[in-house]
N, C-alpha and C positions, 0 to 999 in steps of 0.2 A: 745441671744437665747440659751436655754439649751436643750440638748438631754441626758436623763439619768443623769449621773454625769459629763458629759463632755461638755465644752463650745464649741459651734460650730463657726467655722471661714469659711467664704466663700472662701477666698483666703489666706490661712495661710502662714505666713512668716516662715523662718527656725526656729526662736525663738519660734513661736507659735506651730510649729510641735513638737519641743522638749517638750513644756508644755503638748500637747496632749498625747505624748508618756508616759510622767511621770504619768499623771492622769490615763491613760489606765492601766499601770502596777500596780498602787496602787489599783485600783478597782478590777482587776482580780487576785491579789495576796492576797485577803482577806483570813484569816486562814481557813474559812469554805467553800471556793470555791473549786471545784475539781481541782486537780493539772493539769489535762490534759486541762482544760478550758483555762488556761493562756498560753498554748503551741500551741494548735490546731488552735487558731485564729490569729496567726502571719501571715503576708504576706509571700509569697513564698521566700525561702532563701535556704541556704545550709543545707543539712541534716547532723548533726554531727554524730560521731561514736556511740553515745548513741541512735541515732534514732530520735532526736528532731530537729524541725525546728528552725534554728538559723539565725537571721538577720545579714546582713553585715552593720556595722556602726562604726564610730569612736567616737560617743558621749559617755559620761560617763554613761548616763542613759541606753542606749542600751547595753553597755558593761556589766553593772551590771545585766541586764536581761539575757544576754548570760551565765554569770557565774552561775546564779541561776538555769537556765534550765539545764546546764551541770552537776550540782551537784546532781547526782542521789541518793547518800546516804541521803542527806537532804530531798529530795522529798519523798523517801521511808519512812523515819522516820515520816514525817508529815502524810502520808497516814496510817501508822500503828497506829499513835496516834489518828486519827479520828475513826478508828475501835474500839480502846480501849474505847474512850469516848461514842461511840454508845452503847457498852455493859455495861459500868459503868459510867452513867451520873454524879455520885457523884465526879468523878475525873476531870470534865470539867474545874473547876477553876485551879486546879494544872497543868493540861496539857496546859491551856492557858498561865500561867505564865512561864512554863518551855519550851514549844515548840511553840505554835501558835502565841505568841506575838513577835517572833523573825524572822528576815528576812534571817538569815544564821545560819549554824552550829556553826560558830565561836562565834556568839553572844549568842546562846543558851548554848553552853558549858561554856563560860565565866560566864554567869549568874548562871548556875547550880553549878559550882564549887565554886563560890563566896558565894552562899547561904549555901552550905555545910560547907565551911571552915571559915565563918565569926565568929566573937566573939563580945563581947560588945565593946572592944577597937579597933577592926578591922572590920568595917562595910562592909556589902556586896556590897554597892555601890562603895566603894574604891577598893575592890578586883576585882569587875566586870570590872571597867575601866582599871585596870592593866592587867587583863587576856585578855580582848578583844584586847588591844593594842599589846600584844605579839602574840596572835593567828592570827590576821589579817596581821601582818607584816612578818610572818614566814610560808611560804607555806610548807616547809618540815615538820613542826610540824603537820599541818593539814592533810597532806598526811598520816603521821604515825597514826594520830587519826583514820582516816577512815580504815586503814589497821588493826589497833588493834580491831576496832569494828567488822570488817569482821571475824577476827580470833576468837573472842568470839562466834559469831553466828555460825560459822562452826564447832568449836571444843568442845563447851560446850553444851551438850544436854539439860541442864537446862535453856538455853537462848531461850526465846520464840520469840522475835523480836529484831531488832536493837534498837528500842526506849526503849524496856525493858532493854537492856544492858546499854544504855545511862543514864537512870534514876536511876537504881537500883543496878548495879554491882560495888561494891566498888573497886575491883581490877582494873577495867577499869578506874574508876575515879581517883584512886591513881596514876595510870600510866600517865594520862594526866596532872594531877597537877604537877607531877615530870617533865614532859617535859617543862612546863612553868618555874618551879624553875631552871631547868638546863640552860634554856635560860638566865635567870637573873644572875645566877652564872657565866656563860661564858662571860657575858658582865660587870662583875665587881660589880654587885649589890648583893654581897654575904650576907649581913645582911638580906635583904628582902627574898632571896632564902632560907635561913635557917629558917626563920619564917614560910614560907610556908611548908617546910619540917616538922617542928614541929606540925603544924596544921593538916597535912595529917596523921601524926603518931597518934595524939590524936583522930581524927575523924574516920579514917579508920583502924587503927591498923597496918599500913604498914610504915616501916621506911626506906626511900631511901635517901641517901645523894645526895644533888643536883649536886655534881660533877660527879656522875655516868653517863655513856653514854649508851643510849638505841638505838637499831635499831627499826624496825617497824614490825607489825604483831605479837605483844606480847600478850600473855594470862597470866594473873595472876588469876588462878582458886581458888576461895574462898578467897585467898590473906591474910587472917589473919596471922600475925606473920612473914611476909616476911621482911627480913633485907638485904639491899644492901649497901656495903661500897663505899667510895669516889672514888676509882680508878677502880672499877669494870666496866666491859663492857659486855653488853648483845646484842647479834647479832640479826639478823632478824628471824622471825617465830619461836620464842622460847616460850615454854609453861612451866610455873612454878606453882607448887602447893603451898598450904599454909604451913607455918612454915619453909620455906627455908631461909638459911643464906648464903650470899656470903660475907664472912668476911676475916679478916686478921688472922695472927698467933700470934700476940703479939702487942707490942707498937712501932714497927718499922714504920718509916715514908716513904714517897715516894710511888712508884707503888707497892702496897701490896695486891691487891684484885684479884679475879678470872676473867678470860676472857672467856665468854661463846660464843661458835660458833653458826652458823646458824642451825636452825632446831633441837635444843637440847630439850629434855624433862627431867625435874627435878622433881622427886617425892616428896611427902609431907614429911616434917620433915628432909630434907637433909641439911647437912652442907658442904659447899665447901670452903676450907680455904687456903689462900695464893695466891700469884701471879702465878697461874697455868692456863693452857689452857685446856678447855673442847672442844674437837674437834667437827666439824660439824656433826650433826645428831647422836650425842651420846645420850645414855639414862642412867640416874642415878636413881637407885632403891630407893624407899621410905625408909627413915631412915638412909641413908648412910652417912658416914663421909669421904669426899674425900680430900686427901692432896697431891695427885700426879696427873700428867697430864693424861687425858683420850683420847685415840686415836679416830679419827673419826669413826662413824658407829659401835661403840662398846657399850657394856653394863657393868656397874659396879654396885655392890651392897655390902652392909655390912659395918661393923665398925671394922677396916678400910676397905674402899671399895676395892674390888678385881674384876678383869676382868672376865667376864663369858667366859669360855673356856680356861682360863689361859693366862699369859702374852706372851707366845711363839706362841700361835695359838688362839687368841681371836675370839669368835663368832661374825660375822659381819651381820648386817641386811641391807636389800635393800630398806626399806621404811623410810620415815622421821618420827621419833617418835613423834615429836611435833604436827604433823598433825593427825596421827592415834590415839594418846593419849592412846596407848597400854602400860600399866604399868607392865604387867606380862610375856609377851613373853620372852623366854630365862631365865628370872629370876626364874620362877617356876621350870625349869630344874635344876637350881643350887641347889635347896633344895631337889630335888629327888636324 
């Protein structure tokens, strides 16, 4: 006997219950179903921190449901995508391939990067399998992906929605492709990592060595022309504008690139050269050439860069520059 799309069992066995649960999830997770419909109809369970009803179970199917319900970012992106398609039906096919046909953010991101970075000799199916394997096996990367997306949405007034960032912002996409390349580099797959670096450079105009280490909550605003060297380190909650170079000072080997602290804002066209430390919450004015360490919470500008307020009593700010995205405070005083 059939009821809707589900087979009816009078006295279901545990195996049959598992089958019913799987079919229920497949039906209610259809791309065009309301996100809330697959949540509100669950039996009573524990309410998660996100406010969703979560079942208690050890089965693989129910665990998968729980993870999807708890992934608020992915749910928000799907809702945003539905609104876009409502207003622009011409995009329905593109959004289906990029968003609606995927069960997770990992799958969607792997596919989107693969399509962007593929070539005649490096097909998207091959890259997608590679990317999804890395993303699904590394929770730290996916946490960083979500934090990066939040950073773009919060700090860039040009970003309309999270799905807009995901589909269209090359700075965000270049950063996520680098995270995959860095994973490969760190696991000894250096030839493959460098090929991905090369494709990112060709497609997005962003050149990041796969050895560079990134924190999370990173914004590459506009991103064109960003260059990051092999031993560079970028901390958490950093905002970097286009045309920025984190480079070396010559052909020396070893640890030779800048170390960027948390909360730093680096203005457009800046060059930071050598194994120097940029302190937490520092601000680098646009067009600066920095060859000496910058203390925390200070501002430097110029070529060569100089501390606002002087090196003996530099002006200090009490807000995180990468969050405020304020490029001119204190710097305008320098020109006065």
